[in-house]
N, C-alpha and C positions, 0 to 999 in steps of 0.2 A: 504493500500500500504506500502511495506517495503521501508525504506529510502535507498538512496545511501550509500555505506559503505566505510569508511577509516580504518576499523579494519582489517588490513592485517594479524595480528597475528591469529585472529580467522579464517580467510579464509584458511590459510595454515595449521593450527593445525587440522582443521576439514575436510580438503580436499573438501572444498565447490566447487561444479561444476562451471566452468567459461566458458562463451561464448566469444571467441576472435573474434572481428569483424574487425581486421586488415587484410590487404591483405595477401594472401598465402606466398609471399616471406618474409614478416615480421615474420609470424608464424614459418616458417621453420628455420629462423635464430635463433629463441629461444623463448620458451614459457614455460608453466607450466604443470606438469603431469596431473592435473585435468581439463585442458582446451581443448576445441574443437574449431576448426577454422570454423566459419560461417561468411565469410567476407561481409562487406557492398559493397566493390568494389574488383574486381579481380586485378591482377597485372597490366594489360594494362590500365584499367580504373584509377587506382591509379596514374600511371605515367602521364597520360594525365591531370588529375586534378591537380597534383603537378606542372606540367609545367604551367598550367593556373594560378595557385596561384602565382608563381614566376613572371610571365610576366604581369598579369592583376589584381592580388589582390584576396582577399577572396571571394567577391561577385561573381566574374566571375567564380571562381573555384567551388563554391557551385552550381551555375546555370548549369555548365557543368556536375557536378556530378549527378544532378537530370535528366539531359538530357540523360546521359549514362545509369543510373539505373532507368528505368521506364518500364511500361507495364508488359509483361510476366516476364522479368528479375527481376523487383521489386517484383512481386507477388511470384516468386519462393523463393527469399531470405527471404521475410517476412514469408512464409510458413515454411521454415527451422527454423527460429528464434522462431516462434510460437510453433513448435513441441518441441524444446529444452526447452522453458520456461514452457510448460505444464508438460514435463517429469521431469524437475529440478526446481520445484517452489522455492527451497531454494537458487538457484544460483544467479550469477551476470554476467553482461556483461562488457566488457572493450574494449577500443581501445588503442592507444599509450599513450596519456596523459589524457584519460578520458574526452576528449573535444567533438569536433564537431561530429565525427563519432559515438561516443557512444550516443550522444543526438539525432542524426537523427534516429538511430536504435530504441531508446526508443520512439521517437515520432511516428514512423511508426507502431511499435507494438501497441501502445495505439490507434492510429487512425484506423488501419485496423483489429486488433484482440482484441481490448479492454483489453489488458494486460498491466499492470503497472509493468515493470520489472526494477529493480535497477541496477545501474552501480557501478564499483569500482572507487572511487574518486582518481584521479591522474593516473588511468589506468596502463598500462604495466610498464611505467617508474617508478612509485611509488613502484610497487610490486618488480621489479627488484632491485631497490635501497635498499628496505627493506631486501631482501634476501642477497645481498652482505654485508650489514651491520651486518646481523645475523652471517655470517661466520667470519667476521673480529672481532666482539665482542667476539665470542666464543674463538677465538685464543688468545685474551687478557685475558680472564677470566677462561678458562678451562685448565686442564692438559691433555696432550696427552701421550699415551703409545703405542709403536709399537710392532707388532708381526713379528719377522724375522724367517728365516729358509731356508733350502735348497729347491731347486725346487721340487715340488710335495710333500712337507711335510704336506700339509693339513692346511695351515694357514687360508685359507678362511673358511674351515669347523669350525674351532675354532671361528673365528670372527663372523660368522652369528649366532652362538649360544649364543652370548652375547647381553644383552639388551642395552649395551652401546657401541656396536661395530658399526663402520662406514665403510661400505663396498664400498670403492671407485671403485673397479673393477666391482661390481654389478651395480653401477650407470653409469659406463662407458660402460657397456655391452661388456666387454673385459676381458680376463683372465690374461692380464698383460705381458705375454711373447711373443716372436716372433711367437709362435703357438697359441696365445690367441684370434684371431679374431673369432667372432660369425657370424652365418649365417645372423642374422637380422641386423647387422651393428650397428654403434655407434650413440648415440644421438648427436645433435648439441652441440657445446662447451658451449653455454649459457644455454641450457637445462640441461646439465651435472652439471654445477655450481649451477643452481637453485635447482636441485634435492638433491644435497649434502646439501645445506643450509636448505631446508625443513626438511631433516633427522636430521640435527643438532638441529634445532628448536624444533622438537618433542622430541628428547632425552633430551634436557635441560629442557623442560617443565615437563618431568617425573622425573627430579631431578638429571640427570647425570652431574657431574662436572669433571669426567674423561672420555675421549673418547679413545677407543682402535681402532687402524687402522693397516692394513698390512704395512710393511715397503716397500714403493714404490719409484720409480723414479718420476721425474716431469711428464713424459708422460705415460699415460696408453693407449696403442694403439696410436691413433691420437688425444687424448684428454689430455689437460694439467690440472694438479691438481691446484686449485686456489692458487695464489701466497702466500698469508698470511698463508694458511694452510700448504703449502709445506715448507715455511721457518721455521715454528714452528716444523715440523716433523724432520728437520735436527738436532735439539738438543734434541729431545725427547728420553727418556730411552727405552730400548728394552727388550722384552722377547723372548728368542730363542727357537723355537720349533724343537725338534729332532724326527726323525723317521728313520726306516730302509730303506735300498735301495730297498728291496723287496716290502715294502708297498708303497713306492714312485712310483715305476714302475707301480704297479697296479692302483694307483690313476691317473697317467698320461695316462695310457692306457684307463681308463674309460672316462676321461675328453676330451682328444684330439683325440681319435680314436672312441670308442664306441658311446659316446654321440654326438660328432660332426658329425659323419656319420649319426646318426639318425636324427639330425637336418636338414642336407642337404636333406635326403630322404623325410622327412616330408614336406619340402618346395618345392622340385622340382620333386618328384616322384622317383621311384626305380632306374632305370639305370642311368638316367640323374643326379639324386642326388648323386649316388655313384661316378660317374665320376667327378662331381664338388668337392666332398669331397676329392678325391684322388689328384686332381689338387691343392686344398688348402693346403694339407699336404706337397706336393712337394714344393710349393712356400714358405711355412714356413721354411722348411729346407734350401732352396736356399737363403733365406734372411740372413742366417748366414754364407754364403760361405766364405767371407773374414776372418771372425773370426775363422772359423773351419780350413781353409787351404784347398787347392785343393785335396790333397790325402785323407784326412779324410772325406771331403765332398763326394767325389766319393764313398768311402767305405760305408758311411751311406746311400747315395742315392740308392745304389744297394740293400742294405738290405731292405730299405723301399719299393722299387719297388717290390721285391719278396713278402714281406708281403702283399702288396696291391693286388698282383696277387692271392695269396692264399685266401685272404678275399673275393675278387670278385667271385672266383670260388666256395667257400664252405661256406663263412660266418665266417670262423675261424679267430680270431684276435690274436692268441697267438704269431705268428711270429713277431708282432710289438714290443714285449718286447725286442728283441735283439737291435734294433736301439735306443730304449728309454734308455736302460741301458748304451749303449756305449756313448750316448749323455750326460747322467748324469755324468758318471765317467770321461770322457775325456774333457768335456767342462763346463757344468753348475757347477758341484761341486767345481772344482778348482777356478772358478770365485767367487762363493759365499763364499768359504773359505777365499779368500782374503778380501772380503767385511766384513766378520765377524771379521777378525783380525783388520781391520781398525776401526771397531766400538766396539771393545772389552770393552773399558772403559764405554760404555753406556749400556752394557748388565747387567741387574739386576737379571735375573733368566733364567735358561735353564732347559728343561725337556721334557718328552714325552707328548702326548695329555692329559692324565689324570692329570698329574702334573701341566701342564700349565693352564688347565681349573680351577683347584682348586686354583692356585696362583692368577689368574685373578679375581676370585670370592672374595677371601680374600682381594686382592688389592683394589677392589672397596669399600669394607666395611671399610677399614682402614681409 
């Protein structure tokens, strides 16, 4: 029998499979990328047991739990745990603190399936604390370098090609701008923070002392960058990525029109998917109404509507280039130019894709 484990570093460095026996509402609030929710109690059962605990104490709560989770319900849950344990013999199970729910799960697995399956000592709370400390420690010990640049300049392309690149937008499942929402939605805030911490842990384990990130605001969509990380980003030096307007228009066309439309169609089917994509594109533009001003918004909306009509009729996407270029020239570029001027003292290098990649490789070796 493998022992219960408190080696959280090993668990996260090696993506050890985890069985989360907390209630679904707890899991949805935040978990770990390698975990699957196979609860001891569902949300209603957990609430009832919690009420009994507060009013009558632990013995009454445990008795109620056994009463609620028995017979066919108990058998179904043990069957799911047994399947997981057999498919993931190197894994662990956990509850909130690694206490009663974990121990009951272990006992039932042993009694009904003859499986000795270990738990994480300290449970979810210990793992969450470990990951929060991982991020905070990295901010105290590592250097940060940010990649800045105008909208569509390909900052993410450069970032994901680096072995010390920390892709916050990837972890947030959001491209960062008002047009950046993905079809699949964003992870829970806690899951977002956990995934960043695991990424940092792995990169530091491989020897990274310099972490490269995209220059971001505090919010990426509806997810907030961890506070200590964001604070350190505010004083970090920048590398400024330069690219032509033509290349940037093509990149935005691919990301926010071609690829996004394909995502919607894959998720919802042809006609319905296209209609949902078109609505998302219009909503994204409308979210900038106040900043664009009424006249410019109406002009861009008309261009976008015509481009969507042509795309729906023939599949051609070229007409979208017009509104993208206007949006860059009249809105995003002036805003980013102001931001660059405000950060000029922190820019240590500027260049095109090839030059920036070479600089970042040399910068890491320095």
